[in-house]
C-alpha positions, 0 to 999 in steps of 0.5 A: 489522520493518524496512520501506522506503518508495519514493516517486517519480514514475511514467512514465505507462502505461510498465510497463518504465520504471517497473520499471527505476526501481524495480528500481534502487531496490530493489537499493540497499536494505540487506540485512536489510530485511523489507518494501518498499512501492511506490505504487498502480499503480506500473507505470502511474500511475492510469490509467482505460484498463487495456486496453493495460497490464493484466497477468495474474498470470503477467505480466512485473511479477508475475514481476519482483516474485517475482524481486526478492523472492527475490533480496533476501530480502524481501517486496515490495508495491504495486498494479497493473492486473490482468486476470483472466477478462476483468475488470480489477482494481486489485490489491495484490500482497504477494509473499513472499521465497519468491515466494508471493503474496497479493493484495487487490483495491481495494474502494472504487473512486474514482468521481470519476475513473471507476475504477468504470467501468474496474475491478471492486471487491474484496469481501474484506478480507485479513489477511496473516501475515508474520514474526509480524505481521498486516498489513492491505493497502488501497489509496488511496481505501479510506483514507476508509472507516473501517468497512472498515479497522476492526481486528476481526482484531487486525492490527498493521500497516495499509498504504495504497498510493496515487496521492493528489493534492496538492489533497487531501493534508491529508486524506491526512495526517489520515486516516492518523493517524486510522486509526492511532489508532482501530485502535491499529496501525502505519500506512504510507502510500506515495504517488507524486510528479510530474504524471500525464497528467490534469494531477494533481500529486502531492507524496508525503507517504509516511509511517509513523504509530505506534499512538498517532498519532506519526510514525515517518517524517514525511511526505516530499516528495522522491524517495527510499527511507525506512526504519524499524524497527517495534517489535511488542513496544512496540505490544503493550505499549501495547495491553495497557496501554490496551486501547481495542480491547476496547471497539470496536463489533461489526458485520458488513459486508453 
């Protein structure tokens, strides 16, 4: 599967300007790409004031993602602020080339920034079937909680979309490798650049790690689109040879 990671700065709470930027980047990606990954809250930055910018599941950004996915014959994923029945969610949308949508609501809300006061946390892990791959999508702070991401579903690819600041970037790099190794899964991390309205600086480090912890795409520092081919046969062959997952602990989340 050919994947493209888009790393960029985000314009604070301005969905249109962010959509315009990402549309230009998406339309520049070569044909034959299967999946495009955008950062967390890619239309607004990591805002704790969702009221003026949150959208419905029939809103402009959702329709925009569907239109671009169909036009480019690829899946597109990233998170944004969604309002549903009066509640706000930090919701990752996975939009298929057909326009069909599956979504995941961020489970681990970042209490240090008050995310738990502005948004409702998700309760369910989601596994997405796409082009013969089983994909587990997660969001930013979820990266610190290995129990929830544990590979009990035999997924092939973990995706983390993030607004992860420079001050803790070593944790980002380290934990992406840890999640890849312990779950024997390809792991994608897409982070943003720039300085937000809370004066937090972001330096990217979007990357792909393979199932043994090797870099497929090294942590990136600048703006750009970064493309790689993921090899499922190699993943399955390594799992068959080493078979570490057969010895995993069995548990149930309450």
